[in-house]
C-alpha positions in Angstrom: -14.2 -40.2 -16.1 -10.5 -40.1 -15.7 -8.5 -36.9 -15.1 -7.1 -37.1 -18.6 -10.6 -36.9 -20.0 -11.5 -34.0 -17.7 -8.4 -32.0 -18.6 -7.9 -30.1 -21.8 -5.6 -27.3 -22.7 -8.4 -24.9 -21.9 -8.9 -26.2 -18.3 -8.4 -23.3 -15.9 -5.8 -23.4 -13.2 -8.5 -23.2 -10.4 -10.1 -26.3 -11.7 -6.7 -28.1 -11.9 -5.9 -26.9 -8.3 -9.3 -28.2 -7.1 -8.6 -31.6 -8.8 -5.2 -31.8 -7.1 -6.9 -31.1 -3.7 -9.7 -33.5 -4.4 -7.4 -36.4 -5.3 -5.0 -35.8 -2.5 -6.9 -37.9 -0.1 -9.7 -40.4 0.3 -13.2 -39.2 1.1 -13.6 -38.6 4.8 -15.3 -41.8 5.9 -12.9 -43.9 3.8 -9.9 -42.0 5.1 -11.0 -42.6 8.7 -11.6 -46.2 8.0 -8.2 -46.6 6.4 -6.5 -45.2 9.5 -8.6 -47.4 11.8 -7.5 -50.5 9.9 -3.9 -49.3 9.6 -3.7 -48.6 13.3 -5.4 -51.9 14.2 -2.9 -53.8 11.9 0.0 -52.3 13.8 -1.4 -53.8 17.1 -3.0 -57.0 15.9 -3.8 -59.1 12.9 -6.7 -58.0 10.7 -9.4 -60.5 9.8 -9.6 -61.6 6.2 -12.5 -59.2 5.6 -10.6 -56.3 7.2 -7.5 -57.2 5.2 -9.4 -57.1 1.9 -11.1 -53.8 2.9 -7.7 -52.3 3.8 -6.1 -53.4 0.5 -9.1 -52.0 -1.4 -8.7 -48.6 0.4 -4.9 -48.6 -0.4 -5.6 -49.3 -4.1 -8.2 -46.5 -4.2 -5.8 -44.1 -2.5 -3.1 -45.0 -5.0 -5.5 -44.6 -8.0 -6.5 -41.2 -6.6 -2.8 -40.3 -6.3 -2.3 -41.1 -10.0 -5.2 -38.8 -10.9 -3.6 -36.1 -8.7 -0.3 -36.4 -10.5 -2.0 -36.1 -13.8 -3.7 -32.9 -12.7 -0.3 -31.6 -11.4 1.3 -32.5 -14.8 -1.4 -30.5 -16.6 -0.9 -27.6 -14.3 2.9 -27.7 -14.8 2.4 -27.6 -18.6 0.0 -24.7 -18.2 2.6 -22.8 -16.1 5.5 -23.8 -18.4 7.4 -25.7 -15.7 8.1 -29.2 -14.6 6.1 -31.5 -12.3 8.8 -31.0 -9.6 8.6 -27.2 -10.3 4.8 -27.0 -9.8 5.0 -29.2 -6.7 7.6 -26.8 -5.3 5.3 -23.8 -6.1 2.4 -25.5 -4.3 4.5 -26.6 -1.3 4.0 -30.3 -2.0 
């Protein structure tokens, strides 16, 4: 279920804030693996399997960021401000 499907005009701010937090990063093990591969890539070439895994993790992180922005937009609408305004309010 996408963020748009989860969000309605009745969605409470704490839920939107939790969604912003949840989508701001990969799950812990994937996050750790992303950084392992990224650091390895800086020092040496990744294998084909590692390259595919790294690209997959990047795509997942980007998809999560899209969901995060959608939740931020919903929060901005709820607060009567802009995306930039709500991000400033949240220190993002």
